[in-house]
N, C-alpha and C positions, 0 to 999 in steps of 0.2 A: 529672311532672318529679320528679327526685330531686336534692337538694343534696349535692355532694361537696366534700371538702377534701383537697387533695394538694399536694405540693411538686414542682415541675417545674424542673429546672436551678437549684435553690437558692431559687426564688421560690414563695411560698405562694399558692395559688389556692383560691377558694371559688366554685363554679359550679353552676348548675342545669342538669341534663342529662336527656335521655330515657334510660330504663333500658336501651334497646337500642343506644345510641350506642357504637361501638367506640372504644377508646383511641386508635387511629391517627387516626380522624376527629376526635376531641376535640382531639388535639394539633395537627392540621393546620388544622381549620376553626374551632374555638373559640379556641384560643390563638395561631394563626397561625404555628406552628412547622413549616414546610413541609419541613424537612430529613428528616423521617420520611416515607419514600416508601411508597406502597401499590402493590403489583404484583398478586399473585395473589388476595389476600383469603382465602387458605386456609392460611396459615402455612407455605407451601412455599418461597417464593422468598427470604425473609429480608430483603427491602427495608425492612420496617417495624420491624426490630429496634431496641429501646430497652432501657434498664436499668430494672428495677423493683426497688427496694431492693437495688441493686448486682448484679442477675443479668440476663443477656440474656433478653429476652422478646419474642415476636412480638406486637406491639401490635394486629395485625388479629385476634388470637384472644382478646383480653381486652376486656371491656366497661369503659368509663370508670368505672362505679360500682364495679368490682372494684379499682380503683386508689385508692379512697377511703381516706385515712389513710396512703398510701404515698409513697415518694420515687421520682420518675421522672427519668431523665436521657435527653435526646435528643442527637443529634449536635451540636446547637447548644451544648450544655453541656459538651462535651469540652474545648474550649479556653477555660476559664473566665477566664483571664488576658488573653484576646484574642490570644495567640500560639498558633500551631499546636503541637499536642502532638508528641512524638517519633514517634508512629505516623503522624500526618498528614504530618509532614515526610518520613518514609520512603516513604509512598505517593507523594508528589510526586517524590522522588528516583528511585524505581524505575519511574515511569510506571504505577503500579498502578491507574489509572483511565483511562477513556476517555470514555464518555458520562456517567458519574457517577451513573447511576440507582441502581446497587447499592451505591455507595461508603458512604453513611451507615450502612446495615445491616451491611456488612462491617466497618466501623470499630468499630461498637458490639459486634459479636460478637467481634472480635479483642481489643478492650479487656477483655472479660469473660475470654477465654482467658488473656490475659497477666496478669490481676490476681490470680491465685491463688497467686503466689509459688513456682511450681514450674518446673522445666525444661520448656520447650516444644520439641518436636521438629518437624521438617518434616512428619512423619506426623500429628502432632496438628493442625497447621495445615491439612493436606489434609482431615482428617476434619471440621474446623470448616467448611471451604469447601464440603463436600458438601451443606451446608444453605443455601448462599448462591448464588443464580443470578446469573451475570455472563455476558453475551453478547458482550462486547467484548475482554477482555484475555487470554483463554486461561489465566487464573489464575496463571501462573508469576510475573509481576511482583508480584502480591498476596502470594503465598507468600514471595517474596524479601523484600518489605518487612516483613512480620510476623516472619519469621525474623531479620532484622537487629535489630529492636527486642527480640525475645526474648533474643537473645545479649547485648545491652547491659544489659538490665534484670536 
């Protein structure tokens, strides 16, 4: 066992973990933050996307010990005030979710894209979504929701 210290959604944790424990499993099973979904476990589907030190990261490709000393944000941490963010509200308005399995990862990836303070085009959004697997929406409502928020921010 290895003891790690990290901040998740603004809260400091100190936990003993197996060196081979994935960050996705640590978040879900150790901390009970089940919004981080695990799909492919190969970093392909994007369902496990979280932010590590403000950057979108596939948590199924990172060991929990690699997050030692870092800041992690999960989908549960997006709406820190308890109210939906502008992006979450846009997803609801546009029907950009159906089964919801991909939604947390897409939201986290989109927040990363939108956080860089530059103009975001529909092509940028389409490139982003090339790394996020969604089997329900056909992607167009997701693109529309992210584009709406990009235009307003």
